[in-house]
NUNUMAR-663640 format. One record per residue (C-alpha): residue number from 1; residue in one letter; z, x, y. Coordinates in Angstrom, 1 decimal, decimal comma. Example, Ala and Ser with C-alpha at 12.3 -4.5 7.8 and 13.67 -1.06 7.14 Angstrom:
// residues 2
+-----+---------+--------+--------+--------+
: num : residuo :     pz :     px :     py :
+-----+---------+--------+--------+--------+
:   1 :       A :    7,8 :   12,3 :   -4,5 :
:   2 :       S :    7,1 :   13,7 :   -1,1 :
+-----+---------+--------+--------+--------+
//
This chain:
// residues 409
+-----+---------+--------+--------+--------+
: num : residuo :     pz :     px :     py :
+-----+---------+--------+--------+--------+
:   1 :       M :    4,8 :  -80,0 :    1,1 :
:   2 :       L :    1,5 :  -79,2 :    2,9 :
:   3 :       N :    0,3 :  -82,8 :    2,2 :
:   4 :       G :    3,4 :  -84,2 :    3,8 :
:   5 :       L :    3,1 :  -81,8 :    6,8 :
:   6 :       W :   -0,5 :  -82,7 :    7,5 :
:   7 :       L :    0,1 :  -86,5 :    7,1 :
:   8 :       G :    3,1 :  -86,2 :    9,3 :
:   9 :       F :    1,0 :  -84,8 :   12,1 :
:  10 :       F :   -1,2 :  -87,9 :   12,1 :
:  11 :       V :    1,7 :  -90,3 :   11,7 :
:  12 :       I :    3,7 :  -88,8 :   14,6 :
:  13 :       A :    0,5 :  -88,7 :   16,7 :
:  14 :       A :    0,0 :  -92,4 :   16,0 :
:  15 :       I :    3,6 :  -93,4 :   16,9 :
:  16 :       A :    3,4 :  -91,3 :   20,1 :
:  17 :       A :    0,0 :  -92,9 :   21,1 :
:  18 :       C :    1,2 :  -96,4 :   20,5 :
:  19 :       S :    4,3 :  -95,7 :   22,6 :
:  20 :       R :    2,1 :  -94,5 :   25,5 :
:  21 :       W :   -0,1 :  -97,6 :   25,1 :
:  22 :       L :    2,6 : -100,2 :   24,8 :
:  23 :       I :    5,3 :  -98,7 :   27,1 :
:  24 :       G :    3,2 :  -96,6 :   29,5 :
:  25 :       D :    0,1 :  -98,8 :   29,5 :
:  26 :       D :   -2,1 :  -95,8 :   28,8 :
:  27 :       A :   -4,9 :  -97,2 :   26,6 :
:  28 :       G :   -7,0 :  -94,0 :   27,2 :
:  29 :       V :   -4,8 :  -92,0 :   24,8 :
:  30 :       F :   -6,8 :  -93,3 :   21,8 :
:  31 :       A :  -10,1 :  -92,1 :   23,3 :
:  32 :       A :   -8,5 :  -88,7 :   24,0 :
:  33 :       M :   -7,4 :  -88,5 :   20,4 :
:  34 :       V :  -10,8 :  -89,3 :   19,0 :
:  35 :       E :  -12,4 :  -86,9 :   21,4 :
:  36 :       S :  -10,0 :  -84,2 :   20,3 :
:  37 :       L :  -10,9 :  -84,7 :   16,6 :
:  38 :       F :  -14,6 :  -83,9 :   17,3 :
:  39 :       A :  -13,7 :  -81,1 :   19,7 :
:  40 :       M :  -11,4 :  -79,4 :   17,1 :
:  41 :       A :  -14,1 :  -79,8 :   14,4 :
:  42 :       K :  -16,6 :  -78,0 :   16,6 :
:  43 :       L :  -14,0 :  -75,3 :   17,4 :
:  44 :       S :  -13,4 :  -74,8 :   13,7 :
:  45 :       V :  -17,1 :  -73,9 :   13,1 :
:  46 :       E :  -17,0 :  -71,6 :   16,2 :
:  47 :       V :  -14,0 :  -69,8 :   14,8 :
:  48 :       M :  -15,6 :  -69,5 :   11,4 :
:  49 :       V :  -18,7 :  -67,7 :   12,8 :
:  50 :       V :  -16,4 :  -64,8 :   14,0 :
:  51 :       L :  -14,3 :  -65,1 :   10,8 :
:  52 :       F :  -17,4 :  -64,6 :    8,6 :
:  53 :       G :  -18,3 :  -61,3 :   10,3 :
:  54 :       T :  -14,7 :  -60,0 :   10,6 :
:  55 :       L :  -13,7 :  -60,6 :    6,9 :
:  56 :       T :  -17,1 :  -59,4 :    5,7 :
:  57 :       L :  -16,7 :  -56,1 :    7,7 :
:  58 :       W :  -13,0 :  -55,5 :    6,9 :
:  59 :       L :  -13,1 :  -56,3 :    3,1 :
:  60 :       G :  -16,1 :  -54,1 :    2,8 :
:  61 :       F :  -14,2 :  -51,1 :    4,2 :
:  62 :       L :  -11,1 :  -52,0 :    2,1 :
:  63 :       R :  -13,1 :  -52,0 :   -1,1 :
:  64 :       I :  -14,0 :  -48,4 :   -0,4 :
:  65 :       A :  -10,3 :  -47,6 :   -0,1 :
:  66 :       E :   -9,6 :  -49,4 :   -3,4 :
:  67 :       R :  -12,5 :  -47,6 :   -5,2 :
:  68 :       A :  -11,3 :  -44,2 :   -3,8 :
:  69 :       G :   -7,8 :  -44,8 :   -5,3 :
:  70 :       L :   -6,0 :  -44,7 :   -1,9 :
:  71 :       V :   -3,9 :  -47,7 :   -2,7 :
:  72 :       E :   -2,7 :  -46,2 :   -6,0 :
:  73 :       R :   -1,8 :  -42,9 :   -4,2 :
:  74 :       L :    0,3 :  -44,8 :   -1,7 :
:  75 :       A :    2,0 :  -46,6 :   -4,6 :
:  76 :       V :    3,0 :  -43,4 :   -6,2 :
:  77 :       L :    4,5 :  -42,3 :   -2,9 :
:  78 :       L :    6,6 :  -45,5 :   -2,5 :
:  79 :       A :    7,7 :  -45,9 :   -6,1 :
:  80 :       P :   10,9 :  -43,8 :   -5,9 :
:  81 :       L :   12,2 :  -46,0 :   -3,1 :
:  82 :       F :   11,7 :  -49,3 :   -5,0 :
:  83 :       R :   13,2 :  -47,8 :   -8,2 :
:  84 :       R :   16,5 :  -47,4 :   -6,3 :
:  85 :       L :   16,3 :  -50,8 :   -4,5 :
:  86 :       M :   15,9 :  -52,5 :   -7,8 :
:  87 :       P :   18,4 :  -50,6 :  -10,1 :
:  88 :       E :   18,2 :  -53,2 :  -12,9 :
:  89 :       V :   14,5 :  -52,3 :  -13,4 :
:  90 :       P :   14,2 :  -49,4 :  -15,8 :
:  91 :       S :   12,6 :  -46,2 :  -14,6 :
:  92 :       G :    8,9 :  -46,1 :  -15,4 :
:  93 :       H :    8,7 :  -49,9 :  -16,0 :
:  94 :       P :    5,3 :  -51,3 :  -15,1 :
:  95 :       A :    6,9 :  -53,7 :  -12,6 :
:  96 :       L :    7,7 :  -50,9 :  -10,3 :
:  97 :       G :    4,1 :  -49,8 :  -10,1 :
:  98 :       L :    2,9 :  -53,3 :   -9,5 :
:  99 :       I :    5,5 :  -53,9 :   -6,8 :
: 100 :       T :    4,6 :  -50,8 :   -5,0 :
: 101 :       L :    0,9 :  -51,7 :   -5,2 :
: 102 :       N :    1,6 :  -55,1 :   -3,9 :
: 103 :       F :    3,5 :  -53,9 :   -0,8 :
: 104 :       T :    0,9 :  -51,2 :   -0,2 :
: 105 :       A :   -2,0 :  -53,7 :   -0,4 :
: 106 :       N :   -0,1 :  -56,1 :    2,0 :
: 107 :       A :    0,5 :  -53,3 :    4,5 :
: 108 :       L :   -3,2 :  -52,4 :    4,5 :
: 109 :       G :   -4,2 :  -56,1 :    4,9 :
: 110 :       L :   -5,5 :  -56,4 :    1,4 :
: 111 :       D :   -4,3 :  -60,1 :    1,0 :
: 112 :       N :   -6,7 :  -60,9 :   -1,8 :
: 113 :       A :   -5,7 :  -57,9 :   -3,8 :
: 114 :       A :   -2,0 :  -58,3 :   -2,9 :
: 115 :       T :   -1,4 :  -61,8 :   -4,2 :
: 116 :       P :   -2,8 :  -61,3 :   -7,8 :
: 117 :       I :   -0,9 :  -58,0 :   -8,0 :
: 118 :       G :    2,2 :  -59,7 :   -6,7 :
: 119 :       L :    2,0 :  -62,4 :   -9,4 :
: 120 :       K :    1,7 :  -59,8 :  -12,1 :
: 121 :       A :    4,7 :  -58,0 :  -10,7 :
: 122 :       M :    6,7 :  -61,2 :  -10,7 :
: 123 :       R :    5,8 :  -61,8 :  -14,3 :
: 124 :       A :    6,8 :  -58,3 :  -15,2 :
: 125 :       L :   10,2 :  -58,8 :  -13,5 :
: 126 :       Q :   10,6 :  -62,1 :  -15,4 :
: 127 :       E :   10,4 :  -60,1 :  -18,6 :
: 128 :       L :   13,6 :  -58,3 :  -17,6 :
: 129 :       N :   15,3 :  -61,5 :  -16,3 :
: 130 :       P :   18,0 :  -62,8 :  -18,7 :
: 131 :       S :   17,5 :  -66,3 :  -17,3 :
: 132 :       Q :   14,3 :  -68,3 :  -17,5 :
: 133 :       T :   15,1 :  -70,5 :  -14,5 :
: 134 :       T :   17,3 :  -68,4 :  -12,1 :
: 135 :       A :   15,8 :  -65,7 :  -10,0 :
: 136 :       S :   17,1 :  -62,1 :  -10,6 :
: 137 :       N :   18,2 :  -59,7 :   -7,9 :
: 138 :       A :   14,9 :  -57,7 :   -8,2 :
: 139 :       Q :   12,8 :  -60,9 :   -8,0 :
: 140 :       I :   14,7 :  -62,0 :   -4,9 :
: 141 :       L :   14,3 :  -58,7 :   -3,1 :
: 142 :       F :   10,6 :  -58,6 :   -4,0 :
: 143 :       L :   10,0 :  -62,1 :   -2,7 :
: 144 :       V :   12,0 :  -61,7 :    0,5 :
: 145 :       L :   10,1 :  -58,5 :    1,4 :
: 146 :       N :    6,8 :  -60,3 :    0,7 :
: 147 :       A :    8,0 :  -63,1 :    2,9 :
: 148 :       S :    9,0 :  -60,8 :    5,8 :
: 149 :       S :    5,4 :  -60,1 :    6,9 :
: 150 :       L :    4,5 :  -56,6 :    5,8 :
: 151 :       T :    1,0 :  -56,5 :    7,2 :
: 152 :       L :    0,7 :  -53,6 :    9,7 :
: 153 :       L :   -2,9 :  -54,2 :   10,6 :
: 154 :       P :   -3,2 :  -57,8 :   11,8 :
: 155 :       V :   -7,0 :  -57,8 :   11,8 :
: 156 :       S :   -7,2 :  -61,6 :   11,6 :
: 157 :       I :   -5,2 :  -62,0 :   14,8 :
: 158 :       F :   -7,5 :  -59,6 :   16,6 :
: 159 :       M :  -10,4 :  -61,7 :   15,3 :
: 160 :       Y :   -9,0 :  -64,9 :   16,7 :
: 161 :       R :   -8,5 :  -63,2 :   20,1 :
: 162 :       V :  -12,1 :  -62,0 :   20,0 :
: 163 :       Q :  -13,3 :  -65,5 :   19,3 :
: 164 :       Q :  -11,3 :  -66,9 :   22,2 :
: 165 :       G :  -12,8 :  -64,4 :   24,6 :
: 166 :       A :  -10,0 :  -61,8 :   24,9 :
: 167 :       A :  -11,1 :  -58,8 :   26,9 :
: 168 :       D :   -8,9 :  -56,6 :   24,7 :
: 169 :       P :   -8,3 :  -58,1 :   21,2 :
: 170 :       T :   -5,9 :  -55,4 :   20,1 :
: 171 :       L :   -3,5 :  -55,8 :   23,1 :
: 172 :       V :   -0,8 :  -57,3 :   20,8 :
: 173 :       F :   -1,0 :  -54,4 :   18,3 :
: 174 :       L :    2,3 :  -52,7 :   19,4 :
: 175 :       P :    4,3 :  -56,0 :   19,9 :
: 176 :       I :    3,3 :  -57,1 :   16,4 :
: 177 :       L :    4,2 :  -53,7 :   14,9 :
: 178 :       L :    7,7 :  -53,8 :   16,5 :
: 179 :       A :    8,4 :  -57,4 :   15,7 :
: 180 :       T :    7,2 :  -57,2 :   12,0 :
: 181 :       S :    9,4 :  -54,1 :   11,6 :
: 182 :       A :   12,4 :  -56,1 :   12,8 :
: 183 :       S :   11,6 :  -59,0 :   10,4 :
: 184 :       T :   11,2 :  -56,7 :    7,4 :
: 185 :       L :   14,3 :  -54,7 :    8,2 :
: 186 :       V :   16,4 :  -57,9 :    8,6 :
: 187 :       G :   15,0 :  -59,2 :    5,3 :
: 188 :       L :   15,9 :  -55,9 :    3,5 :
: 189 :       L :   19,4 :  -55,7 :    5,0 :
: 190 :       S :   20,2 :  -59,3 :    4,3 :
: 191 :       V :   19,3 :  -58,9 :    0,6 :
: 192 :       A :   21,1 :  -55,6 :    0,4 :
: 193 :       F :   24,3 :  -57,3 :    1,8 :
: 194 :       M :   24,0 :  -60,2 :   -0,7 :
: 195 :       Q :   23,3 :  -57,9 :   -3,7 :
: 196 :       R :   25,6 :  -55,0 :   -2,7 :
: 197 :       L :   22,7 :  -52,5 :   -2,9 :
: 198 :       R :   23,5 :  -48,8 :   -2,5 :
: 199 :       L :   21,7 :  -48,1 :    0,7 :
: 200 :       H :   23,6 :  -44,8 :    1,0 :
: 201 :       D :   21,5 :  -43,4 :   -1,9 :
: 202 :       P :   19,8 :  -40,2 :   -0,6 :
: 203 :       V :   16,3 :  -41,4 :   -1,3 :
: 204 :       V :   16,9 :  -44,8 :    0,4 :
: 205 :       L :   18,6 :  -43,1 :    3,3 :
: 206 :       A :   15,7 :  -40,6 :    3,7 :
: 207 :       W :   13,2 :  -43,5 :    3,9 :
: 208 :       L :   15,3 :  -45,8 :    6,1 :
: 209 :       G :   16,7 :  -43,0 :    8,2 :
: 210 :       T :   13,2 :  -41,5 :    8,8 :
: 211 :       G :   11,8 :  -44,9 :    9,6 :
: 212 :       A :   14,7 :  -45,7 :   12,0 :
: 213 :       L :   14,4 :  -42,3 :   13,7 :
: 214 :       V :   10,6 :  -42,6 :   14,2 :
: 215 :       L :   10,9 :  -46,2 :   15,4 :
: 216 :       G :   13,9 :  -45,3 :   17,7 :
: 217 :       A :   12,1 :  -42,4 :   19,2 :
: 218 :       F :    9,0 :  -44,4 :   19,7 :
: 219 :       M :   10,9 :  -47,2 :   21,4 :
: 220 :       T :   12,7 :  -44,7 :   23,6 :
: 221 :       F :    9,3 :  -43,4 :   24,7 :
: 222 :       L :    8,1 :  -46,9 :   25,3 :
: 223 :       A :   11,1 :  -47,8 :   27,4 :
: 224 :       G :   10,1 :  -45,2 :   30,0 :
: 225 :       L :    6,7 :  -46,8 :   30,6 :
: 226 :       S :    5,7 :  -49,5 :   33,0 :
: 227 :       A :    4,3 :  -52,9 :   31,8 :
: 228 :       T :    0,8 :  -51,8 :   32,7 :
: 229 :       A :    1,2 :  -48,6 :   30,8 :
: 230 :       L :    2,6 :  -50,4 :   27,8 :
: 231 :       A :   -0,4 :  -52,8 :   27,7 :
: 232 :       A :   -2,8 :  -49,8 :   28,0 :
: 233 :       L :   -1,0 :  -47,9 :   25,2 :
: 234 :       S :   -1,0 :  -50,9 :   22,9 :
: 235 :       S :   -4,7 :  -51,3 :   23,4 :
: 236 :       L :   -5,3 :  -47,6 :   22,8 :
: 237 :       L :   -3,2 :  -47,3 :   19,7 :
: 238 :       G :   -4,6 :  -50,6 :   18,3 :
: 239 :       N :   -8,2 :  -49,5 :   18,6 :
: 240 :       L :   -7,5 :  -45,9 :   17,6 :
: 241 :       T :   -5,5 :  -46,9 :   14,5 :
: 242 :       L :   -8,1 :  -49,4 :   13,4 :
: 243 :       F :  -11,1 :  -47,1 :   13,8 :
: 244 :       G :   -9,2 :  -44,1 :   12,5 :
: 245 :       L :   -8,3 :  -46,0 :    9,4 :
: 246 :       I :  -11,9 :  -47,0 :    8,8 :
: 247 :       L :  -13,1 :  -43,4 :    9,3 :
: 248 :       A :  -10,3 :  -42,2 :    6,9 :
: 249 :       F :  -11,5 :  -44,8 :    4,2 :
: 250 :       L :  -15,1 :  -43,6 :    4,5 :
: 251 :       L :  -14,2 :  -39,8 :    4,4 :
: 252 :       F :  -11,7 :  -40,3 :    1,6 :
: 253 :       G :  -14,2 :  -42,3 :   -0,4 :
: 254 :       A :  -16,9 :  -39,7 :    0,2 :
: 255 :       C :  -14,6 :  -36,9 :   -1,0 :
: 256 :       K :  -13,9 :  -39,0 :   -4,2 :
: 257 :       R :  -17,6 :  -39,4 :   -4,7 :
: 258 :       V :  -17,4 :  -43,2 :   -4,2 :
: 259 :       P :  -20,9 :  -44,7 :   -3,3 :
: 260 :       V :  -19,5 :  -45,9 :    0,0 :
: 261 :       Y :  -22,5 :  -48,1 :    1,0 :
: 262 :       E :  -22,5 :  -49,9 :   -2,4 :
: 263 :       A :  -18,7 :  -50,3 :   -2,3 :
: 264 :       F :  -18,9 :  -51,7 :    1,2 :
: 265 :       V :  -21,5 :  -54,2 :    0,3 :
: 266 :       E :  -19,5 :  -55,2 :   -2,8 :
: 267 :       G :  -16,4 :  -55,9 :   -0,7 :
: 268 :       A :  -18,4 :  -57,6 :    2,0 :
: 269 :       K :  -19,7 :  -60,1 :   -0,4 :
: 270 :       E :  -16,2 :  -61,0 :   -1,3 :
: 271 :       G :  -15,4 :  -61,4 :    2,4 :
: 272 :       F :  -18,2 :  -63,9 :    2,8 :
: 273 :       E :  -16,9 :  -66,0 :   -0,1 :
: 274 :       V :  -13,3 :  -65,9 :    1,2 :
: 275 :       A :  -14,4 :  -67,0 :    4,7 :
: 276 :       K :  -16,5 :  -69,8 :    3,3 :
: 277 :       N :  -13,6 :  -71,2 :    1,4 :
: 278 :       L :  -11,4 :  -71,2 :    4,5 :
: 279 :       L :  -13,5 :  -73,6 :    6,6 :
: 280 :       P :  -12,2 :  -77,0 :    5,1 :
: 281 :       Y :   -8,6 :  -75,9 :    5,6 :
: 282 :       L :   -9,3 :  -74,8 :    9,2 :
: 283 :       V :  -11,0 :  -78,1 :   10,1 :
: 284 :       A :   -8,2 :  -80,1 :    8,5 :
: 285 :       M :   -5,4 :  -78,3 :   10,4 :
: 286 :       L :   -7,1 :  -77,9 :   13,7 :
: 287 :       C :   -8,0 :  -81,6 :   13,9 :
: 288 :       A :   -4,4 :  -82,6 :   13,0 :
: 289 :       V :   -3,0 :  -80,3 :   15,7 :
: 290 :       G :   -5,6 :  -81,5 :   18,2 :
: 291 :       V :   -4,6 :  -85,1 :   17,6 :
: 292 :       L :   -0,9 :  -84,3 :   17,8 :
: 293 :       R :   -1,4 :  -82,7 :   21,3 :
: 294 :       A :   -3,8 :  -85,4 :   22,6 :
: 295 :       S :   -1,3 :  -88,1 :   21,7 :
: 296 :       G :    1,4 :  -86,4 :   23,8 :
: 297 :       A :    3,8 :  -85,9 :   20,9 :
: 298 :       L :    3,6 :  -82,1 :   20,9 :
: 299 :       E :    4,2 :  -81,9 :   24,6 :
: 300 :       F :    7,1 :  -84,4 :   24,4 :
: 301 :       G :    8,8 :  -82,2 :   21,8 :
: 302 :       L :    8,2 :  -79,0 :   23,8 :
: 303 :       D :    9,6 :  -80,7 :   26,9 :
: 304 :       G :   12,8 :  -81,4 :   25,1 :
: 305 :       I :   13,2 :  -77,8 :   24,0 :
: 306 :       R :   12,2 :  -76,6 :   27,5 :
: 307 :       W :   14,9 :  -78,8 :   29,1 :
: 308 :       L :   17,5 :  -77,3 :   26,8 :
: 309 :       I :   16,4 :  -73,7 :   27,6 :
: 310 :       E :   16,5 :  -74,5 :   31,3 :
: 311 :       V :   20,1 :  -75,9 :   30,9 :
: 312 :       L :   21,0 :  -72,5 :   29,4 :
: 313 :       G :   19,4 :  -70,8 :   32,3 :
: 314 :       W :   16,8 :  -68,9 :   30,3 :
: 315 :       D :   13,1 :  -68,3 :   31,0 :
: 316 :       T :   11,1 :  -71,1 :   29,4 :
: 317 :       R :    7,6 :  -69,5 :   29,3 :
: 318 :       F :    7,9 :  -68,8 :   25,6 :
: 319 :       V :    8,4 :  -72,4 :   24,7 :
: 320 :       D :    4,7 :  -73,2 :   24,5 :
: 321 :       A :    4,4 :  -70,6 :   21,7 :
: 322 :       L :    7,1 :  -72,2 :   19,5 :
: 323 :       P :    4,7 :  -74,6 :   17,6 :
: 324 :       T :    3,3 :  -71,6 :   15,8 :
: 325 :       A :    6,7 :  -70,3 :   14,8 :
: 326 :       L :    8,0 :  -73,8 :   13,7 :
: 327 :       V :    5,2 :  -74,5 :   11,2 :
: 328 :       K :    4,6 :  -70,9 :   10,0 :
: 329 :       P :    7,2 :  -71,0 :    7,2 :
: 330 :       F :    5,5 :  -74,1 :    5,8 :
: 331 :       S :    1,8 :  -73,4 :    6,2 :
: 332 :       G :   -0,3 :  -70,4 :    7,3 :
: 333 :       S :   -3,3 :  -72,7 :    8,1 :
: 334 :       A :   -1,1 :  -74,9 :   10,3 :
: 335 :       A :    0,3 :  -71,9 :   12,1 :
: 336 :       R :   -3,2 :  -70,5 :   12,6 :
: 337 :       A :   -4,3 :  -73,8 :   14,0 :
: 338 :       M :   -1,3 :  -73,9 :   16,4 :
: 339 :       L :   -2,2 :  -70,4 :   17,5 :
: 340 :       I :   -5,8 :  -71,2 :   18,3 :
: 341 :       E :   -4,8 :  -74,4 :   20,0 :
: 342 :       T :   -2,3 :  -72,5 :   22,2 :
: 343 :       M :   -5,0 :  -70,0 :   23,1 :
: 344 :       Q :   -7,3 :  -72,9 :   24,0 :
: 345 :       S :   -4,8 :  -74,8 :   26,1 :
: 346 :       H :   -3,2 :  -71,9 :   28,0 :
: 347 :       G :   -5,8 :  -69,1 :   27,9 :
: 348 :       V :   -6,1 :  -66,3 :   25,3 :
: 349 :       D :   -4,3 :  -63,8 :   27,5 :
: 350 :       S :   -1,6 :  -66,1 :   28,8 :
: 351 :       F :    2,0 :  -65,3 :   28,1 :
: 352 :       P :    2,4 :  -68,2 :   25,5 :
: 353 :       A :   -0,7 :  -67,2 :   23,7 :
: 354 :       L :    0,4 :  -63,5 :   23,5 :
: 355 :       V :    3,8 :  -64,6 :   22,2 :
: 356 :       A :    2,2 :  -67,0 :   19,6 :
: 357 :       A :   -0,1 :  -64,2 :   18,4 :
: 358 :       T :    2,9 :  -61,9 :   18,0 :
: 359 :       M :    4,8 :  -64,5 :   16,1 :
: 360 :       Q :    1,9 :  -65,2 :   13,9 :
: 361 :       G :    1,7 :  -61,5 :   13,0 :
: 362 :       S :    5,5 :  -61,0 :   12,4 :
: 363 :       T :    6,4 :  -64,0 :   10,3 :
: 364 :       E :    5,2 :  -65,3 :    6,9 :
: 365 :       T :    4,6 :  -68,6 :    5,1 :
: 366 :       T :    8,0 :  -68,5 :    3,4 :
: 367 :       F :    7,9 :  -71,7 :    1,4 :
: 368 :       Y :    4,3 :  -71,1 :    0,3 :
: 369 :       V :    5,3 :  -67,6 :   -1,0 :
: 370 :       L :    8,4 :  -69,1 :   -2,6 :
: 371 :       A :    6,4 :  -71,8 :   -4,4 :
: 372 :       V :    3,6 :  -69,5 :   -5,6 :
: 373 :       Y :    5,6 :  -66,5 :   -6,7 :
: 374 :       F :    8,6 :  -68,3 :   -8,3 :
: 375 :       G :    6,5 :  -71,2 :   -9,5 :
: 376 :       A :    4,3 :  -68,8 :  -11,4 :
: 377 :       V :    7,2 :  -67,7 :  -13,7 :
: 378 :       G :    9,1 :  -71,0 :  -13,8 :
: 379 :       I :   12,0 :  -70,0 :  -11,5 :
: 380 :       Q :   13,9 :  -73,1 :  -10,3 :
: 381 :       R :   17,1 :  -71,6 :   -8,8 :
: 382 :       A :   16,1 :  -69,3 :   -5,9 :
: 383 :       R :   19,8 :  -68,3 :   -5,1 :
: 384 :       H :   19,9 :  -66,5 :   -1,8 :
: 385 :       A :   16,1 :  -65,9 :   -1,6 :
: 386 :       V :   15,3 :  -68,8 :    0,8 :
: 387 :       G :   18,2 :  -68,0 :    3,2 :
: 388 :       C :   17,3 :  -64,3 :    3,4 :
: 389 :       A :   13,6 :  -65,0 :    3,8 :
: 390 :       L :   14,2 :  -67,5 :    6,6 :
: 391 :       L :   16,6 :  -65,1 :    8,3 :
: 392 :       A :   13,8 :  -62,5 :    8,3 :
: 393 :       D :   11,4 :  -65,1 :    9,8 :
: 394 :       L :   13,9 :  -65,9 :   12,5 :
: 395 :       A :   14,3 :  -62,2 :   13,3 :
: 396 :       G :   10,5 :  -61,9 :   13,6 :
: 397 :       V :   10,3 :  -64,9 :   16,0 :
: 398 :       L :   13,2 :  -63,6 :   18,2 :
: 399 :       A :   11,8 :  -60,0 :   18,2 :
: 400 :       A :    8,3 :  -61,4 :   19,1 :
: 401 :       I :    9,8 :  -63,2 :   22,1 :
: 402 :       G :   11,8 :  -60,2 :   23,2 :
: 403 :       V :    9,0 :  -57,7 :   22,7 :
: 404 :       C :    6,5 :  -59,8 :   24,6 :
: 405 :       Y :    8,8 :  -60,1 :   27,6 :
: 406 :       W :    9,2 :  -56,3 :   27,5 :
: 407 :       F :    5,4 :  -55,7 :   27,3 :
: 408 :       F :    3,9 :  -58,6 :   29,2 :
: 409 :       G :    6,9 :  -60,3 :   31,0 :
+-----+---------+--------+--------+--------+
//
């Protein structure tokens, strides 16, 4: 799928460029495309410089949290909820612990730890699955929640905003938090509807009710603030949450007698390796997106959508952020490239760039998650997993647009 998507970018760009040359007599389009290739390759290296530092720093602190047992403690806290959402999984089964660990790791931004744990959880659920090729209810719920963007600390998005010169990298913290809450809630409710889950169970109601009350009260408080105050609060909470979490990791690790410096260095080494491996993918996708825009194909497509939105009488400012949302279900690297390109073209703190950043943080690479998690256990029939996951993505996109108009409109 990713091969076809990447090749498609170049083929569409070639067709658009030939059209501009033969019909519009614009021979300069080819020079613009070649120039864009080299410019995007240079930008990829510039992005990687910041990415090296950010991943090294963050994975160092997260390793302290792992060594201190913080992830396991959160897993114990969440286990009763997942035991009720997946009634066919026996109480005390190893899958429940692995599922909880996976979601906890995702929420904390532990992507490298979350994926291996998630694959183990899927294999454990497959042991309970009466079919070797059809996804069970528990497997579908697990996958949809993974595909609904559970990360509550979008450090990578803050990093991209830093690299592009944002005065306040954490400005999108609250919009992402609200939008990703919407996508996860829609994902859960859609699966619950399809599987007839007992959401009225006291434990489930306690978790969902408490979350809804807290979120509702918070949004009521936000509704009384001006746009300037909302932006200032998002900045304050983003920075306070990030630094507070780092301090909590350090203090908790020290209390558990974890050698915090050694653990940090151990995690930082892993961050360096992860960042190094990302460079080829970043170059590939940024160059493809750059050629697509230089050929005029991307702008042509957006103009069509913009015309339709104008006919409906809606504000069209969000249209320039849509490329990120359109490719995110297929490829995280392509969406990342679209986000960076939007920041480059419109400005890091422009409305389209803020919407694109919020979309990036509140949606997930649905088809990649589907291929990896179901492919690992030989599942061929996904049943309602794809529909529910894409519905969660759509909710994240719509929520991102709405929240950004609220905060920055």
